[in-house]
Each structure stands twice: as C-alpha cells, then as structure tokens.
C-alpha positions as CSV (number, residue, x, y, z in Angstrom):
1,M,-4.2,-56.5,-1.9
2,K,-2.4,-54.2,-4.3
3,I,-5.1,-51.5,-3.7
4,N,-4.5,-51.6,0.1
5,K,-0.7,-51.2,-0.5
6,F,-1.3,-48.3,-2.9
7,L,-3.7,-46.6,-0.5
8,S,-1.2,-47.0,2.4
9,L,1.7,-45.7,0.4
10,T,-0.4,-42.7,-0.9
11,T,-1.6,-41.9,2.7
12,A,2.0,-42.1,4.0
13,L,3.3,-39.8,1.3
14,L,0.5,-37.2,1.9
15,L,1.2,-37.4,5.7
16,I,4.9,-36.8,5.2
17,S,4.2,-33.9,2.8
18,F,1.8,-32.3,5.3
19,I,4.2,-32.6,8.2
20,G,7.1,-31.1,6.1
21,F,5.0,-28.1,5.0
22,S,3.5,-27.5,8.4
23,Q,6.8,-26.7,10.0
24,V,7.2,-23.0,10.6
25,E,10.7,-21.6,10.4
26,Q,11.5,-18.5,12.6
27,E,11.8,-16.2,9.6
28,E,8.4,-17.3,8.3
29,A,6.6,-16.4,11.5
30,P,5.5,-12.9,10.5
31,M,3.1,-14.2,8.0
32,F,1.2,-15.8,10.8
33,G,0.9,-12.8,13.1
34,T,2.7,-9.8,14.5
35,T,6.5,-10.1,14.6
36,R,7.7,-10.7,18.1
37,T,11.4,-9.7,18.3
38,M,13.9,-7.9,20.5
39,S,17.0,-6.0,19.7
40,L,20.1,-5.5,21.7
41,N,22.0,-2.3,22.4
42,P,24.9,-2.0,22.4
43,A,25.7,-5.7,21.7
44,L,25.7,-9.3,22.9
45,L,29.4,-9.1,23.9
46,H,31.2,-7.0,26.4
47,N,35.0,-7.0,27.0
48,Y,36.0,-5.8,30.5
49,G,39.6,-5.6,29.4
50,E,42.2,-6.0,32.2
51,I,40.6,-6.0,35.6
52,S,41.9,-6.4,39.2
53,G,40.9,-5.3,42.6
54,S,37.2,-4.2,42.8
55,M,34.2,-5.6,41.0
56,Q,33.3,-4.3,37.5
57,S,29.8,-4.1,36.2
58,F,28.2,-3.7,32.8
59,Q,24.6,-3.2,31.8
60,F,23.2,-5.0,28.7
61,K,20.1,-3.4,27.3
62,I,17.3,-5.4,25.7
63,K,14.7,-3.5,23.6
64,N,11.2,-4.9,23.2
65,T,10.2,-4.2,19.6
66,G,7.1,-6.3,19.9
67,K,3.5,-5.2,20.7
68,T,3.1,-7.1,24.0
69,N,5.2,-7.3,27.2
70,L,8.5,-9.2,27.0
71,I,9.2,-11.2,30.1
72,I,12.6,-12.4,31.3
73,S,11.6,-15.8,32.6
74,D,15.0,-17.3,33.6
75,I,18.8,-16.7,33.4
76,Q,21.5,-19.3,33.3
77,I,24.5,-17.8,35.1
78,P,28.0,-19.2,35.1
79,E,30.0,-19.5,38.4
80,K,31.8,-16.4,39.5
81,V,29.6,-14.0,37.5
82,G,26.8,-12.0,39.1
83,V,23.7,-11.0,37.2
84,T,21.0,-8.6,38.4
85,I,17.7,-8.5,36.5
86,V,17.0,-4.8,36.6
87,T,13.9,-5.1,34.4
88,K,11.9,-8.4,34.5
89,T,9.0,-7.2,32.4
90,I,9.8,-5.0,29.4
91,L,6.9,-3.0,28.0
92,P,6.5,-2.6,24.2
93,G,8.9,-0.1,22.8
94,E,10.9,0.1,26.0
95,D,14.4,-1.0,27.1
96,G,15.1,-3.6,29.8
97,V,18.4,-4.0,31.6
98,I,20.4,-6.8,33.0
99,A,23.6,-5.9,34.9
100,V,26.5,-8.3,34.8
101,T,29.1,-8.1,37.5
102,I,32.6,-9.6,37.6
103,D,34.5,-9.9,40.8
104,P,38.2,-10.4,40.0
105,T,39.0,-11.3,43.7
106,I,37.3,-14.6,43.3
107,M,38.5,-15.5,39.8
108,K,41.7,-17.1,38.7
109,S,44.3,-14.9,37.0
110,G,44.2,-14.9,33.2
111,A,41.7,-14.6,30.4
112,F,38.1,-15.4,30.9
113,T,35.0,-15.8,28.7
114,E,31.7,-16.4,30.3
115,K,28.2,-16.8,28.7
116,I,25.0,-15.7,30.2
117,I,21.8,-17.2,28.7
118,V,18.7,-15.0,29.2
119,K,15.4,-16.9,28.5
120,T,12.5,-14.7,27.4
121,E,8.8,-15.1,26.7
122,Q,6.3,-12.9,24.8
123,D,2.6,-13.7,24.6
124,E,0.3,-12.5,21.9
125,P,-3.2,-13.8,21.6
126,G,-2.8,-17.5,20.8
127,I,1.0,-17.4,20.3
128,L,3.6,-17.8,23.0
129,T,7.1,-17.1,21.8
130,K,10.1,-18.2,23.8
131,K,13.6,-17.1,22.9
132,D,17.1,-17.5,24.4
133,M,19.6,-14.7,24.1
134,T,23.3,-15.4,24.9
135,F,25.4,-12.6,26.3
136,T,29.1,-13.0,26.4
137,V,31.6,-11.3,28.8
138,T,35.3,-11.5,28.3
139,G,38.4,-10.0,29.9
140,M,41.7,-10.6,31.7
141,V,42.1,-10.9,35.5
142,K,45.4,-9.5,36.7
C-alpha cells in the first residue's frame, strides 16, 4: 500500500515537473527555430492632434523581419474609426501598411483614444506563430 502511494506521488511530481519545463516562453522561442518577429515604424501610437471638418488618415507600417510571409489575418476596429489593409501579405524583409482614418464629423467633440488590434500569422515549417499588435490613435475633435 505504501509503495503504491509512493509511486503515485513520484509520478505526479515528475508529471508536474515535465509540464512546467515544457512551457515555452516567447523570449525562449529562438532556440527552437528561426525568430519570427515584426517591427513597427514609426510607432504603435499616432496622435492626430486637434481635428475638425474633413477626414484625417495615418499609415502604420509593419516590417516583416522573419523569413516567411507575414499575414494579417484579422483586425478589430472600434466604432467611428476606419481601417484599410493596404498590405495583407507582407513578404520577408518588406513593409506592410494599414491606413487608419478618423472622421471628425461622426465623432463627439472632445478627446478620443481608440485601439486597433491587428492579428497576424506567420508559418514556418512546423511552427505557426500568431501575434496581436495593438495600435492606438488619439486626438481631439473640435
């Protein structure tokens, strides 16, 4: 009876240890294959300043620093903000563009802060990486 409890406890401890060490953190991923990353230029944030009258647009650039195509799979857009995917598939080493448009004629007067979430996927042999990038636009509607 004691041996069965000892074996069960030992098995449970080994299983917990294995599960804990098998978790791969994002910063550890390069040791398992090619790094799949993207960088942004100029930033994740754009301030339109004070706007009134006509629509204002800004283009966020996304650089694919990986070795395979980076695909924009989905975008979550807040109300009253327009987003155009200029480049859905970004080739390795290339820049992609999303254009964010604000129309002050349909927005309330005052300060605004809106977040656009861009969902991306990059597939390398045997590894599919999904990443969400959050772009923020701010400003003041007169």
